[in-house]
C-alpha positions in Angstrom: 0.0 0.0 0.0 1.5 3.3 -1.1 0.8 6.7 0.5 2.7 9.5 -1.2 6.3 8.3 -1.5 6.0 5.9 1.4 5.1 2.2 1.0 3.4 0.2 3.7 2.3 -3.4 4.1 -0.9 -4.6 2.3 -2.9 -4.0 5.5 -1.8 -0.3 5.7 0.5 -0.9 8.6 4.3 -0.8 8.7 6.2 -4.0 7.9 6.8 -6.0 11.0 9.7 -8.0 9.4 12.7 -6.1 8.1 13.6 -9.1 5.8 10.2 -8.8 4.0 10.7 -5.0 3.6 14.2 -5.5 2.1 12.9 -8.0 -0.4 10.1 -5.7 -1.5 12.6 -2.8 -1.7 14.9 -4.9 -4.0 12.0 -5.9 -6.2 10.8 -2.3 -6.6 14.3 -1.1 -7.3 14.7 -3.7 -10.0 11.4 -3.1 -11.6 11.4 0.7 -11.6 15.1 1.6 -11.6 14.4 4.0 -8.7 16.3 4.0 -5.4 14.3 2.9 -2.4 15.4 2.8 1.3 14.2 1.2 4.5 13.2 3.4 7.4 12.2 2.4 10.9 8.7 3.5 12.0 8.6 5.6 15.2 6.3 3.2 17.0 7.7 -0.1 15.6 8.1 -1.7 12.2 9.6 -0.5 8.9 8.4 1.5 5.9 9.9 1.8 2.4 10.6 5.3 1.1 11.5 6.5 -2.4 14.9 8.1 -2.0 15.1 11.6 -3.5 18.4 12.5 -5.1 19.9 15.9 -5.9 22.2 16.9 -8.7 25.8 17.7 -7.8 26.5 21.3 -7.2 29.7 23.2 -6.2 27.8 24.9 -3.4 28.1 22.6 -0.3 25.0 24.1 1.2 22.9 22.9 -1.8 24.5 19.4 -1.6 23.1 18.9 1.9 19.5 19.7 1.2 17.1 17.6 3.3 14.6 15.3 1.8 11.0 16.3 1.3 8.9 16.6 4.4 7.3 13.4 5.6 3.6 12.8 5.1 1.2 13.8 7.8 0.5 10.3 9.0 4.2 9.8 9.8 5.0 13.3 10.9 6.3 11.8 14.2 9.5 11.0 12.3 10.4 14.7 12.3 13.3 14.1 14.7 15.3 12.2 12.0 18.7 13.6 11.2 19.6 14.4 7.7 23.2 13.6 6.6 24.1 14.4 3.0 21.2 13.1 0.9 20.3 10.3 3.2 18.0 10.4 6.3 19.4 8.5 9.2 16.8 7.8 11.9 17.4 8.4 15.6 17.1 5.2 17.6 13.7 5.0 19.2 12.3 2.7 21.9 9.9 0.2 20.4 6.8 -0.5 22.4 6.3 -4.1 23.4 3.2 -5.8 21.8 0.4 -6.4 24.1 -0.9 -9.9 23.2 -3.9 -11.7 24.5 -6.1 -14.6 23.6 -9.7 -15.7 24.4 -10.6 -16.5 28.0 -11.5 -20.0 27.2 -12.1 -21.3 30.8 -14.3 -18.4 31.8 -16.5 -18.7 28.8 -17.0 -22.5 28.8 -18.6 -23.2 32.2 -20.5 -26.2 30.8 -17.2 -27.6 29.5 -15.6 -27.1 32.9 -18.6 -29.0 34.4 -18.1 -31.9 32.0 -14.4 -31.9 32.7 -15.1 -32.2 36.4 -17.3 -35.2 35.7 -14.7 -36.8 33.5 -12.0 -36.4 36.2 -14.3 -38.1 38.7 -14.9 -40.9 36.3 -11.2 -41.5 35.9 -10.1 -41.0 39.5 -13.1 -42.2 41.5 -14.9 -44.9 39.4 -15.5 -47.3 42.3 -17.0 -44.6 44.6 -19.3 -43.4 41.9 -20.4 -46.9 40.9 -21.2 -47.9 44.4 -23.1 -44.6 45.0 -25.2 -45.3 41.9 -25.8 -48.9 42.9 -26.9 -47.8 46.4 -29.3 -45.3 44.8 -31.0 -47.9 42.6 -30.9 -50.4 45.5 -28.7 -53.0 43.8 -26.1 -55.1 45.6 -22.6 -55.1 44.0 -22.4 -58.9 44.2 -25.4 -59.2 42.1 -23.4 -57.8 39.1 -20.7 -60.4 39.4 -18.0 -60.0 36.7 -20.0 -57.2 35.2 -18.9 -55.0 38.0 -15.3 -55.0 36.8 -16.3 -54.3 33.2 -18.5 -51.4 34.2 -15.7 -50.0 36.4 -13.3 -50.1 33.5 -15.9 -48.7 31.1 -16.4 -45.7 33.4 -12.7 -45.0 33.4 -12.5 -45.3 29.7 -15.4 -42.9 29.1 -14.0 -40.4 31.5 -10.5 -40.5 29.8 -12.0 -40.0 26.3 -14.2 -37.2 27.5 -11.4 -35.5 29.3 -9.1 -35.6 26.3 -11.8 -34.3 23.9 -12.8 -31.4 26.2 -9.1 -30.4 26.8 -8.4 -30.5 23.0 -11.4 -28.3 22.3 -10.2 -25.8 24.9 -6.7 -25.7 23.2 -8.3 -25.3 19.8 -10.4 -22.4 20.8 -7.4 -20.7 22.5 -5.0 -21.2 19.6 -7.6 -20.1 17.1 -7.4 -16.4 17.8 -4.5 -14.1 18.8 -5.1 -10.4 19.5 -2.4 -7.7 19.5 -2.1 -4.1 20.6 1.1 -2.9 18.8 2.9 0.4 18.9 0.9 1.6 15.9 -2.4 -0.2 15.9 -4.6 -3.2 16.7 -4.8 -6.5 14.9 -6.5 -9.8 15.2 -5.2 -13.1 13.7 -7.8 -15.7 13.3 -7.5 -19.4 12.4 -5.0 -22.2 13.0 -4.5 -23.8 9.6 -5.6 -20.9 7.4 -4.8 -17.5 9.0 -6.7 -14.3 8.5 -5.3 -11.1 9.9 -7.3 -7.9 10.3 -5.7 -4.7 11.5 -6.3 -1.0 12.0 -3.9 1.8 12.6 -4.6 4.1 15.6 -5.2 7.1 13.4 -7.8 5.1 11.4 -9.9 4.1 14.5 -13.0 6.1 14.8 -15.0 4.2 17.4 -14.3 1.5 19.9 -16.4 -0.1 22.6 -17.2 -3.1 24.8 -20.1 -5.4 24.4 -21.0 -7.7 27.3 -24.0 -9.8 28.4 -25.0 -10.0 32.1 -23.1 -13.3 32.6 -20.0 -11.9 30.8 -20.0 -8.9 33.1 -20.0 -11.2 36.1 -17.2 -13.2 34.6 -15.3 -10.0 33.5 -15.1 -11.0 29.8 -16.4 -9.3 26.7 -16.1 -8.3 23.1 -13.9 -5.3 22.1 -14.7 -3.8 18.8 -12.7 -1.2 16.8 -14.2 0.3 13.7 -12.9 2.8 11.1 -14.5 5.7 9.3 -14.7 4.0 5.9 -17.9 2.1 5.0 -15.9 -0.7 3.5 -13.5 -1.0 6.4 -13.4 -4.3 8.2 -13.8 -3.9 12.0 -11.3 -5.5 14.4 -12.9 -7.6 17.1 -11.3 -9.0 20.2 -13.8 -11.7 21.1 -14.2 -13.2 24.6 -11.2 -11.5 26.1 -10.6 -11.1 29.9 -10.5 -7.7 31.5 -11.8 -5.9 28.4 -11.8 -2.5 30.2 -8.1 -2.9 30.9 -7.3 -3.7 27.3 -9.4 -0.8 26.1 -7.4 1.5 28.5 -4.1 0.2 27.0 -5.3 1.1 23.5 -6.4 4.6 24.6 -3.0 5.2 26.3 -1.1 4.1 23.2 -3.3 6.1 20.9 -2.5 9.2 23.1 1.2 8.5 22.5 2.0 7.6 26.1 3.9 4.4 26.9 1.9 2.1 29.1 3.4 -0.2 31.7 2.1 -3.5 30.4 
């Protein structure tokens, strides 16, 4: 995505990987014959800029003319030092990404109940079996050899149920990763096929928390960030713990103040 003479990633955010930025710079230089350079973004990441060259002149003052002013959306880079015809960036402190995932345990109370039952079937099959037989008024000796088979069956059912529930929890947790970076918010969805949606801070026009009554009691909820464009895809942090805290982190970073994560 190109804005003026600055090139960003396809999602409109700076490149997170310098290697990818270098490859794209080399490709652009080879195709167009122009000179491109990599510049660090103030709040993390890298951008590609078309280098502006000047004709040689005997006047040294004209040989050290600075590059064109940076676009408005990257005006924070105004502290860059100009040496000859190349801008050299001043080292800046990169904000650490604030990462979070879905609060799986808080939002799967029924699954936790089934997991408790499964653990009891695995660890206490005899006690459960004798309690059931006492309720239905059946003596254990009346079952004979069936008693041992029922006992083993309960342990097997509990083991399978425990594994299935645990794997489903892991699948839900690994299926979504949410980040608050130094320059925006992004959500990566999927395990096998990934889909990443992001918004820069300057593009966010509204943000809010959606919670049901139970979610308020459990302190989980949905964080939604939308842009001004009608075709913009909103970024949703679904079923995250402490949504108010996460929202505060976003507001602090949008204000340009480093937060103590």
